[in-house]
N, C-alpha and C positions, 0 to 999 in steps of 0.2 A: 701973339704974345699973351693975349688973354688966356688962350688955351693952355699955354705952357706954364703960366703962373698958377692956374687952378689945378691942373692935372697932378702937380707935385703934392698937393694936399691929399688927394685921393690915393695916390700911390704910396707915398712915404708916410702919410698919416696913419695908414694901416700897417704897412710893412715894418716900419721901425718901432711900432708900439704894440704889436700883438701880445707879447708876454705881459706887459704892463696893463693892457686892457683886460686881459684874462684875470690877472691878480686883482684888479679893481672889481671884477665881477664876483670875487670870493674864491677863486681857484688858487690853490697854494702854488708857490713859486716852482716847485719841481714839476708838477702837472702842467703848469703854464708853459714852461720851457719844452716839455714833451709835446704838447699840442702844437706849439710854434714850430718845432722841428718837423712834425708831420706835415703841417701846412706848407712848409718851405719846399717840399718835394714838388709842388706845383710850379715853382720858378723855372726849372729847366724843361719840364714836361709840357707846359702850356704853349710855349712858342713852337715846339716840335709839332704839336697837334694843330696849331693855328697855321703852320706852313702849308697844310693841306688845302686851305682856302685863301691863302694870302694874296694871290694875284687874280682870284676870280671875282672879287668884289671891289668896289671903290673904297679906298682906304679911309676916307673921312667917315663913311658909314660903318666901317669896322670899328673905328675909334669911338664913334658915338654909341654904337651897340655894345661895346665892351664896358661902358660906364654903368655897370650893373649895381647901382646903389642899393637895390633890394637885398642883396646878400649882406651888405654892411648893416643895414637896419635890422635884418634878421639876427645877425651876429650880436648886435647890441642887446637884443631882447632874450635870446636863448640862454639856457643854462645846461642843457643836456650835452655832455662831452662829445658824443658822436655827431650831433647836429652842429655844434660849434666848429668842430673840425671840418665837416662838410662845407659849411658856409665859408670858413676861412680858406679852404682850398679853392672853392668857386670864386671867391673875391680875388684871391691871388691870381688865379687863371685869367680872370677878366682883366686885371691890371697888367699882366704880362702880355696879353693879346693887344691891349691898347698900346703898350710900350713898343712892341715890335712894329706895329702899324704906324705910329707917329714918328718913329725914327726914320722910316722909309719916306713917309709923307712929307716931312719937313724939308727933305732935300729935293723932292720932286716938284715942290711948289715954286721954287726959285730958279730963274735962268742961270746958266752956267757962269756968266760974268760976275755974279754976286752970290752964287750958291754958298760958298764957304763962309763968307762974312755974314750973310743973312741967316744961315743955319746956326752959326755961332751966336749971333745976337739973340735969336729967339730961344735957343737952348740956355743961354745965360739967364733968361727969365725963370726957367724952371729951377736953376741952381739958386737964384736969389730967393725964390719961393721956398725952396727946401731949407735954406738957412733960417728962415723965420717960422716955418711950419711946426717944427718941434716945440718952440716956445708957445705957439698959439694952441697946439694940441694939448700941451701940458696945462695951460690956463683953462681950456675948456674941460679937461678931465677933472681939474680941481673944482671948478664952478658948477659943472653940469653933469659930470659922470660920463660913463661910457656912451650913453644915449646922446649926450651933447656933442661928444667927439664925432659920432657918426652923423649927427645932424650937420656938423661943419663939413665933413667929408662929402655927404650927400649934396649939400649946397654947391660945393666946389665942382663936383662931377656934373651936376645939372648945368652949371655954367659952361663946362666943357662941351656937353651935348648941344647946347644952344649955339655956342661959338662955331662948332664944327658943322652943324646942320644949316645954319643961316649964312655963315661967312666963309666956310672952307671951300676952296675951289675943287672941282673934279680934276683928277690927274690920271686916272686909269686910261691906258691906251693912247695917251697923248705923247708926242715926242717931247723930250726934255727941252729942246731948242728948235725954233723954226729957222730954217736956213734960207 
């Protein structure tokens, strides 16, 4: 549940706010939307690329490894358009890799008898977080600027990494149910 609450800040804190964050950095609206459009190409491409290693590694390590906050902090500081786009694409690719991995992982963690209910419960935590993340990101943007927003996102993603590495059970190669 902790993971699901925090991952939504990292994922939607960037995905939903890319044009606004760019405008806040001084980029005009037209260019901001153009950059966001280019970054959006990573959404379908990243999971296709990640499928090449999806079942080779433990999912919790894929999730933790995909929390690449360094791209977000670079995005917050850069002004060169090409570098902003590259960081945006890399951040989006990491977020999508995390997303494909945790959707599979959250169902593999629970036994069949409670899988649907348990997955629904933990997924509802991410929806709850998403409900409030927009307001919190807007507040941080007003009070601390783009760097503050990425500080929030980075903190949330670090909590994800800690939660997954310390508390996430291994599921790779294990049967879903012991008979």
